[in-house]
C-alpha positions in Angstrom: 1.4 26.3 -66.8 3.0 24.2 -64.0 1.3 21.1 -62.8 2.4 18.1 -60.6 1.0 15.4 -63.0 3.7 13.8 -65.1 1.8 13.0 -68.2 0.5 16.0 -70.3 -0.5 15.5 -74.0 -0.9 18.6 -76.1 -3.6 18.5 -78.8 -6.4 20.2 -80.6 -10.0 20.2 -79.5 -11.8 18.2 -82.2 -15.3 18.0 -80.8 -17.3 19.5 -77.9 -20.6 17.9 -76.8 -22.4 19.8 -74.0 -24.8 18.0 -71.8 -26.9 19.5 -69.0 -24.2 18.9 -66.4 -21.1 17.5 -68.1 -19.3 18.2 -71.4 -17.5 15.6 -73.6 -14.2 16.8 -75.0 -12.5 15.0 -77.9 -8.8 16.0 -78.2 -6.7 15.0 -81.2 -3.2 14.5 -79.8 -1.7 13.2 -83.1 -3.0 12.7 -86.6 -5.8 10.1 -86.2 -5.2 9.7 -82.4 -8.0 11.0 -80.3 -8.6 11.1 -76.6 -12.0 11.7 -75.0 -12.6 13.2 -71.5 -15.8 14.1 -69.6 -15.5 17.3 -67.6 -18.1 19.5 -66.0 -19.9 21.9 -68.2 -18.8 24.8 -66.1 -15.2 23.8 -66.5 -15.5 23.6 -70.3 -17.1 27.1 -70.3 -14.4 28.5 -68.0 -11.6 27.1 -70.2 -13.5 28.3 -73.3 -13.0 25.0 -75.0 -14.1 25.0 -78.6 -13.2 23.1 -81.8 -9.8 24.1 -83.1 -8.5 25.4 -79.7 -5.2 24.0 -78.4 -5.5 22.2 -75.0 -3.6 19.6 -72.9 -4.9 16.3 -71.7 -3.3 15.9 -68.2 -3.3 12.3 -67.0 -2.9 11.5 -63.3 -3.7 8.0 -62.1 -7.0 7.0 -63.7 -8.2 10.5 -64.4 -7.8 12.7 -67.5 -7.9 16.4 -66.9 -8.1 19.0 -69.6 -6.0 22.2 -69.2 -5.1 25.2 -71.4 -2.2 27.7 -71.3 
């Protein structure tokens, strides 16, 4: 994966909460350190985000974007 954002934090998906439009993703980036991001439900489904899966929190400006390899 190549991306222009300078801050990428690898972690493990700890929790996935689907809503009707958006999905809340909790990513554990270090023991006891969690990051939460709201992404579209369709993006969460496309990335196949599920508990235990490895993912990256990509931080650009004030946004946190979730990505997978």
